[in-house]
C-alpha positions in Angstrom: 2.7 2.5 -9.6 1.5 -0.4 -11.7 -2.2 -1.5 -11.5 -1.5 -4.9 -10.0 0.6 -3.3 -7.2 -2.2 -0.8 -6.6 -4.8 -3.6 -6.4 -2.6 -5.6 -4.1 -2.1 -2.7 -1.7 -5.9 -1.9 -1.9 -6.6 -5.6 -0.9 -4.2 -5.2 2.1 -5.9 -2.0 3.1 -9.3 -3.6 2.8 -8.3 -6.3 5.2 -7.0 -3.7 7.7 -10.3 -1.8 7.4 -12.2 -5.0 8.2 -10.1 -5.6 11.3 -10.7 -2.0 12.4 -14.5 -2.1 11.7 -14.9 -5.4 13.4 -12.9 -4.2 16.4 -14.9 -1.0 16.7 -18.2 -2.9 16.4 -17.2 -5.4 19.1 -16.1 -2.7 21.5 -19.3 -0.7 20.9 -21.4 -3.9 21.4 -19.5 -4.7 24.6 -20.0 -1.1 25.9 -23.7 -1.2 25.0 -24.2 -4.6 26.7 -22.5 -3.2 29.8 -24.6 0.0 29.7 -27.9 -1.8 29.3 -27.3 -4.2 32.2 -25.5 -1.7 34.5 -28.5 -0.9 36.6 -30.0 -4.4 36.9 -29.6 -6.4 40.1 -28.7 -10.0 39.9 -26.9 -9.6 36.6 -25.4 -12.9 35.5 -21.6 -13.1 35.6 -21.6 -14.4 32.1 -23.1 -11.1 30.8 -20.4 -9.1 32.5 -17.7 -11.4 31.2 -19.1 -11.2 27.7 -19.2 -7.4 27.9 -15.6 -7.1 29.0 -14.5 -9.7 26.5 -16.2 -7.9 23.6 -14.5 -4.6 24.6 -11.1 -6.1 25.0 -11.2 -8.1 21.8 -12.6 -5.1 20.0 -9.7 -2.9 21.2 -7.1 -5.5 20.2 -8.7 -5.9 16.7 -8.9 -2.1 16.3 -5.2 -1.8 17.1 -4.5 -4.6 14.5 -6.6 -2.7 11.9 -4.8 0.6 12.6 -1.4 -1.1 12.4 -2.5 -2.6 9.0 -3.6 0.7 7.7 -0.3 2.4 8.8 1.7 -0.5 7.2 -0.3 -0.1 3.9 0.3 3.6 3.9 4.1 3.1 4.6 4.4 0.5 1.9 2.5 2.5 -0.7 4.9 5.5 -0.1 7.9 3.3 -0.3 6.8 1.5 -3.4 6.2 4.8 -5.1 9.9 5.5 -4.9 11.4 2.1 -5.6 11.1 -0.5 -8.3 10.1 -4.1 -7.9 13.0 -6.6 -8.2 12.1 -9.9 -9.9 13.5 -13.1 -8.5 12.7 -16.5 -6.9 11.4 -17.2 -3.4 12.8 -20.2 -1.5 11.0 -21.3 1.7 13.1 -23.1 4.3 10.7 -23.1 7.3 7.0 -22.0 7.6 7.9 -18.3 8.0 11.6 -18.3 7.0 12.4 -17.6 3.4 15.1 -16.3 1.0 14.6 -14.0 -1.9 17.1 -14.5 -4.8 17.0 -11.5 -7.1 17.2 -12.1 -10.9 20.8 -12.5 -11.9 21.7 -14.2 -8.5 24.9 -16.3 -8.9 25.3 -18.9 -6.2 28.9 -19.3 -7.3 29.7 -15.7 -6.5 30.8 -15.4 -2.8 29.7 -11.7 -2.8 26.2 -12.5 -4.0 23.8 -13.7 -1.3 20.0 -14.2 -1.3 18.0 -11.8 1.0 17.0 -13.8 4.2 13.5 -12.9 5.2 11.0 -13.7 8.0 7.3 -13.3 7.3 5.8 -10.5 9.4 2.4 -12.1 9.7 1.7 -14.9 12.1 -1.7 -15.8 10.6 -1.8 -19.5 9.6 -3.5 -18.9 6.3 -1.0 -16.3 5.3 1.9 -18.5 6.2 0.4 -21.4 4.2 -0.1 -19.1 1.2 3.5 -18.0 1.3 4.7 -21.6 1.6 3.1 -22.3 -1.8 5.5 -19.7 -3.3 8.5 -22.1 -2.8 10.6 -21.8 -6.0 8.1 -19.4 -7.6 8.8 -16.2 -9.5 8.0 -13.2 -7.2 8.5 -9.5 -7.2 10.0 -8.0 -4.0 11.0 -4.5 -3.0 12.7 -3.0 0.1 10.4 -0.6 1.9 12.9 0.6 4.6 13.7 -0.3 8.1 14.9 -3.7 7.2 11.5 -4.7 5.7 10.6 -6.0 2.3 7.3 -6.5 0.6 6.7 -9.2 -2.0 3.9 -10.4 -4.3 3.5 -12.8 -7.2 1.3 -12.9 -10.3 -2.2 -13.8 -9.4 -1.6 -13.5 -5.6 -3.8 -10.5 -5.3 -2.1 -9.1 -2.1 1.3 -8.1 -0.8 3.1 -9.7 2.1 5.6 -8.1 4.4 8.8 -9.6 5.6 11.7 -8.5 7.8 15.3 -9.1 7.0 16.8 -11.8 9.2 20.0 -10.6 10.8 22.8 -13.1 10.6 24.7 -13.8 13.8 
């Protein structure tokens, strides 16, 4: 695996670890808040609400972090066994795009771009991907109808699912 791909996957893993650490921290703080005020009488409703909210948000963030770690692990395994394909990325809607591999011939009826939908719903990720319109990218299938892609200087990898035609 090339150093840039390794660095991009490491950046993705770091983001997942941040989600996991933040989630665990929030859940623990919520549990501690609940435990320290459990025996007191006349406890404000706001404190109870804050404790429950911290635990719930912490659990959700932890699940997001674990999902990110599993995705990074799966992508790393898949990329170890496949090569990047170079091509162009065309964005048609905020999270809808098409990858045209190098050598794509739009005159050839058997040649079609790969229609993709961005997996992330984060606004900042969607905007970062929109800036790739017409750019040279590297993409690779990672199984299960999913692809990952990156570009020079991007510093991370993005996941996308193949859009099924109806």
